[in-house]
N, C-alpha and C positions, 0 to 999 in steps of 0.2 A: 504493501498500501504506499510505503515511502516512496519507494522509487517512482510508482506510477505518478503520486504528488508531484515529485520533483520535475518529472519529464512533462507533466501538465503546463507547470509554470515556468518551463523555459521560454525564453525570448523569441524563438521560432512558433510558438504556439500563439503566443502574442500578436506578433504579426499578422500570423494567417487567421486569427479572429477579426484582427481590425481590417484584414483586406475583405474579407465576408462581411463583416458588417457594411464597411463603408460601400461596398458592390450593393447591397440590399436597400440602403439608404437612397444610394442615388438612383437607383430603378424607380423611386418614389418621385423624382423630378420629372421624370417622362411618362409616367404610366399616371392617368388621370387617377386623381385621389377622391376619397367619399368627403373627406374633410374638409376638401379646397373647392372641388367643381358643384356647381349648382345643382339641387337635387333632379330638377326636369331635365338638364344636360346629361348628368348621369344616366337618368333612367333611359334618355333617349340612346346613347352609346350602348347601354346594355342590351336596348332591344333590337338597334341595329348589328351588334356582335354578339349575341349570346353565349355561344361557347366560349369564346376569349375570354368574356368579362367573367363567366362562372369558374374557368380555370384559375383565372388571376385571383379572384375572391379565396378560392378553395387555397391557395398558397401565401393569402394575406399580403398583396402585392399592391391592391387598391386602397389598402389602409396601413402602410410600412409601418407607422409607428405604433400600431395598437397590437399588429399582428404577434400570433404565436411564436414565430420564427425570430421576429427580432426581440423577443422577450428570452428565448433559449439562447442567442448568440450575446444578448447583452447579458445575461445572466453566467454565461460561460466566461465571457470577457472579464467581468469582475470577480470572479473566481480566481481564475488565471493570475490576477494581480494580487489578490490577498496569499495564494500560493506562493507566488514570487516574494512577497514581502516577508512572511513567515519563513522560508527558506533561506534567505538571502541577510534578513537582519541581525542574525547574531555574527557573522562573518563582519558585516559591516560596521556593530557597535564595538566589534574586539579591534578592528583596524581603527576606529577612531581613538579607543583607549590607548591604543599601542601597546596593547598585551601581546605577550609571547617575547620571545627571546629576539635579540638585535639580528638582523639577517646578515651574513657576510655583504661585500659591495656587489659580489658577482651574481648573488643569487636576489637582487632586486630588480631584475629584469629590465636595467637601465642601458640605453645605448651611450648615455655621457659618463664617461670616468676618466679620471687622470688619477698622476702619483704627485706626491707632496713632500717636500723636503723640509726638514725643520732640525733647528738645534737647540730646541725647548726641552728643558728636563721631563715635563709632562705635557706633550702636545695634546692631549686629547681635551685635557682640561681648558686648555685654550681655545679647542675648536668647541667645546661645551659652550664656554662663554661668548665665543664670537656668535652662535647663530642663536644662544638664551638673548644675547644685546638686542636681536633682529628679529624678536618676538615669535622665533620657532619653538614650539614645545621638544624638549631633548630627551632624550629618554639615553641610560649608559649602560652598555652589557660588559662582557667579557673583552676587553681590548677594542671595543665598538662604540660608534655614538651614532645614534639614529636622529636626528633633527627634521621634522614636519612642521610646515606651516599650513594654516587652514585644516588641521587635522580633522574636524569635525563635517568639513566639506562633504564627506558621504553623507553625514546623516540628512542632506537636504534629497538625496536619492529616495530615503523612506518617507521624507516628509512628501515628496511628488507623489508617491507611489498613493501615500495616504489621501493625497488631495482627489484622485479617482474613488474613493471610498465616500468622502465627505459629498461628492458630486452625487454618486449613488443614493446616499441618503436623499440629498435635496430633491434628487430628481424621482425619487420612489416617492417622497411627501408631496411633491406636486402634483403626479398622476392621481394619488389616493385624494387629495384634496381637491382637485381640479373642479370648478364651475364655468361652465361658459355657454351664453346665449346671446341673442339679438331682441332687441326691444326697438319699437318704433313709439316716438314719442312728437306729439306736435307743440307748438308754443298756447302755453296756459296748461298744459296736461300735466296732471300729478304721475309721478311715479311710485307705484306702491310695495312693488316687488311680487305682485300677486302672478301666478304661473299663466294666467290669461293673458298680461300683457307681452308676453314673450313671442316672438315667432317659432311657431313648432314648439318642441319641446325642449327646453336646456338640456344640454349634458350635464350630468351632475354624477360625478363619482361616488365613490365608498362613503368616504370622509368628508364630502364637500357640506357646505352649509350654505342655504339661499341667502342671497345678498338681504341684509337687513334695513340699507339706507332708505328713506325717502327724502324727495325733493321735487320741486316744480319747475319745469322747462319755462324761464321767465321769459327767453328773448332767444332767437336763430340769426344771425347776421352774417351773411356772405358777403365776402369782399370780391369786386370783380376789378380785374385788370384785364385789358385788350379783349374784351369779350370772353373772357376765362373765370370762373370761381379759383381765386388763389387761396381763400382762407375761408373758414367757417368760424366765428365766435358764437360758443352756446353758452348761456348763464343760465346757471340753475341755484334756485332758490331751496335753504334748505329749512326744516320747521323752525329752526330757532332764528331764522331771520338771515342768516349769512349767504352770502352769494359764491358761488364755485363756476369758475370758468373751464373750459376746454375748448381746444381747437384740434385744426388738423394737425396729426403728428404730435399731440399733446395731451394725453388723456386726462382726467379727472381721477386722482386715486384719493378714494373715501377714506376715512378714518377707520372704517371696518376691513381696509385690506383689499378692497374691490376696485377694479381699474374698469373707468367708462370711456370707450375709445370711439371717436366720430368715424363712421364709417359711409354713409352717405346722407343726400340732401334730396328730400322731396317739398310736393306742393300740395298743399291743402286747401282747397277750395270749401268756404263755409256756404251751402246749398240748404234751400228750403222747397221740399216738395208739396204742392197744395194742390186743391182742385180749383175748377176754375170760377167758382163763388168765393174763392178766398180762403177754404179751411186747409189749416196746416196739417199736412199727414207725416211729414218726417223731416227733420232739419238737422244740422250738425257739420262737422268737418270732416271730409271725405280724404284720407291719405292718397294720392296719386304719384305714381311713379312716372312724371309727363315732364321734367325738367329735359334740357339739353336734347331736346326733339324726339324723346321717348314717347310712346303711345301706350296707354294703360286702358283698362275697362272699370267701368262703373257700373254696377247695378243696383237699380232703382225702378219699381213697378212693376217688376218681373221681368223689364228689358236690359238686357245686356248692351250697356253703351259704347262704343269704342270714342275714347277723350283723347285730345289732342290740344296743347296748351301753346299760344302765341304771347309768350311774356311782355312783348312790347310791341304789340299789334300794330299793323297797317296795312292799308288793301292796295294792293298793285295788281291792275288789269283785272280786276274782279276775284284775284287770288290773295288768301290771308297771308300774310309774312310778318316777320317780326325785326326790328332794329338791332337787337342781341339779346345776350340769355338774361339779364336782367330785368327782375318783374317789376316794370313800371306802369304799365297798360294792358292788363291780360285780358285775353278772350282764349275761352275754350270752343273747340269745333268738336260737335256731337254727332254720331252717327250710330243709328242702330235701323232694326228693321222693324217695321210696323205689324199691326195684324193683319194687312193685306199681302205682306210678303214683300212689300217695297223697302227700298233704303232711304230712310230718311236723315239728311245732313242739317244741322241748323249750328249757327254761330250763336253763341252766349255769352256778351262781354259783362264784365263786371258792374252790377246795377242792373242788369237787364232779366228777362226771362225766355226761355225756350218752351215750346209746346213739345208736349212727350203725350200722344194721344189724347186721354181726356185728362190729365195733368199739365201743370204748369212747374216749370223748375227755374227758381230765381236763384241768381249769381249775387249773394249779398256781402260777401268779405273773402278773404284769406289769410292765409299764415302761411307759414314753413314747416316740413316736420323733419325729423332727424331720424336715421337707423345709428343705435349705439350698440356697440360690441361689450356686451359685462362679462368680466372674466375676473376670477378669484384662484388664486392658490397659497398655499402657506409654506412651500418649499423653497421658493425662489432665493430668498436670503442664504439659504444653506447651499442651496446650488452656486449662487455667485460667490459664498466665502470658499469654496471648492477649487472654482478658477483662481480665485486670488491667492492662496495655498499653492497650487501648482506656480503660477507665475513667480512667487516669491522663492519658491523651492529650488524652479529653474535658474533663476538671476543668481542665486546663491549659490547653486552648484557651478556654475559657469565663469562667474565675477570671481568668485572666492575660492580658485580652484585648487587642489591639493599640490603643493611640493613637497618630496620627499629627497631626504640625502642621507646616505649612510656614508660613517668615515672609519678605517679600520687600521690598525698597526700592522705593517707588513716589513717583509726582511729588506724592500727597498725605501720605506720612509712611509707615509700616510696615503692610503687608497682611499678616493671620493667619488662615489657613485650618486645619480642623481636623475630623479626622473619627475616628470608632473602628468596630471590626469589630461591634461588637454593641453593643446598648442605647443605642439614641437618646436615649431621655429621659434616663437617667443623665447618657450624656455633654453634652448640653446643660447641665446645672447644673455640670458639669465645665469646660467649654469657658467659661462665664460667670465662673467662680471665678479660672480659669487668666488670663484676659484681664484681669481686676480686677487679680490680682496684678502682671501684667506692665506695666500702666499705671504701677503703682507703683514699679516696678524702673527704668523706662524715664523715670520723672519728670512723667507725662504729667498726672496730677493730674485727669484727667477721672472718674475713680472712686475709693472705696476699695476697698483690698482686701478678698475675704471669707474666713472662715475655711474 
């Protein structure tokens, strides 16, 4: 079992798992995903290629982040890291503590070796003092000295591997506590957090909490430049009277840990359906997706009405036109099939009325509505802590890298060997400078110390 675990924790297994995981996740970038694709488009794709989609669904490639295969690979990857850390930790800690006997210069595995001469009665003591004065940890053995700078650098390797475990904890907490859904809210509308206010059914994980925030959408103000909406300011009023704002790419993060992200802007005409004698039958704001030239359907009095908006209407050659996307003079173009099977098309300006068979439809006011993405999860902080730990450990390992010197008394004088964990060319210069300075400290005189 021990040999099996050691084999599983080998670096080649880590690389193989990373390649498998990367390949699987990359497949999700070009295969349509359920969580990204519009439901109607997904069903249309499934209807046109049922066998292909069924096969992709079977192996989890239409929802790669939640598929069992991805979970298995992730589990194997983190198990590999844990096994690697547990198996390597004792050796790393022994190396950091400089435990064991001081090796001979030839056993250090170093390419950098020199012979030093000294007329001092106790040259090893001078060597020990030389390295101690320069911040090295010095260990004295039988006729040998080991000097190590940044001896705790190897511990950063453990910290780097530990960071992945922290990320796993954060990612697991996020998955188990994730709540996400979409809600449509118009100006003046109150958000109560009821399930009926969401578009469809939100995704609620096992340990997720329903958002408990309450607020009223006080104002929705899009900003146009050169005929394009470049920003949307949304002002929310909380029950205690405080105003909260969100913009495009700038969500509102509530004290309860819930993020409200702007996703889309819509137009909501305030309509009144009445009989010809003025009896009001239905009234209210109707959220329509008709901005930017889009066409939506409105259902009133049993009629399915094709609705198009001209935000800043004007007429040209008998046709409806708009001067731009900013809503200044809104006019609705309504089209429906009447009881006789004839298509009826009417223009409905703000303040006007349109005939709907035996009814009249009045356009009395309008407002904007927004689509907000509601999301909460309680593992993001831990996940970011894991990323921070990985960055710190990596910087520590690469910047404060270990330098290792061994000096031993030989028949020809003092033999010195040196090696570094990284940057061979840089260490070559450092070794030459150290040897030159050490010659001067030993009274060798064979070379002058270089700065």
